[in-house]
Structure formats: C-alpha cells, structure tokens
N, C-alpha and C positions, 0 to 999 in steps of 0.2 A: 557682724552676725546677721542671720536671716530673721525671718519672722518669729515672733515669740508667742507662747500661749502658756498661760498659767493653768495647771491641772493638778489633780490628785491621782497618784498611782500607788499601788502596793509594790514595794520592792523587797527582795530578799537581802536583808541587812548584811548577812555574812558575805554574799556574793558582791554587794556593793563595797564592803571593806576590802575584799580581794581585788576587785576592779581598781579601786583607788590606789591601792599599793602598786599594782602593775602599771597603772597609767601615770603615777606620780601626782595625783590630784588629792585635795584635802576637802573640798566642798562637794556636797551631794550633787548639786547641779552641774558642777565642773566635771565630775566623774561620769554622770550620765551623758553629758554632751561629748566628752572625749570618747566614750564607748561607741556612741552612735557615729562619731566622725571615724573611728577606727573601722567600724562595720562597712561604711561607705567606701573608705580607702581600699579595703580588701577586695570589695566587689569591683572596683575600678581596676585594680591590679589583675585580678582574674580575667576581666574582659581584655586587658592588654595581652595576656598570655595566649588568648584564643585567636588573636588577629594574625592574619597571614601577612607577614612582612619579609618576603624573600630576599630584599636587598639589604636588610638590616643584619649585619654581622657583629660578632663579639668585638672585632677590631674597630668597626665603625663606632660601636657604642663607647668603647674606650676613648676614641678620638674625640667624640662629642662630649665626654665628661672631663677631658683634660682642660685645665685652667687656661684662659685666653689673656693675652696682653694686648690691650687696645691703645697703648701709649703712642703708637705709630700713626693713628688716625689724625687728620687735620682738625683744627678747632672749628 
C-alpha cells in the first residue's frame, strides 16, 4: 500500500453502503480504498482504448491470453 494519511471527511452513508455492497467490502476504509482503486483502474482502461495500436488484433490478443506451458524450458 502507498502513503497513508489520516483525515476526516464527510461521507454519504447510503452511497458508502451501496459501494461496499458493489465492491464486496465491509470496512469503511476498505470501501473507500476499493472505490478509489476502481476509479484509477477505469481511467487506465480508458487511456488504453485511446491508444493507437494498429498491429494489435483480436486474434493476437487471444493468443496472448492463451495459457502457456513452460515445462519444455531447461533448468
């Protein structure tokens, strides 16, 4: 985990409860951290969709996602 800061903030408790349910968290701090992490993840995904990658095809992505077997490599 990164740097930490203790602070006081005003939270909408109904929204916090909804977020906790959606994120599968139970503690307030965990819910806030998970929500911030989700916001950052979404921003990074949006940035990826805006990148120009002409050589990246659906077939290449499927190949990259395929499980690999490294048993054949020497020790």
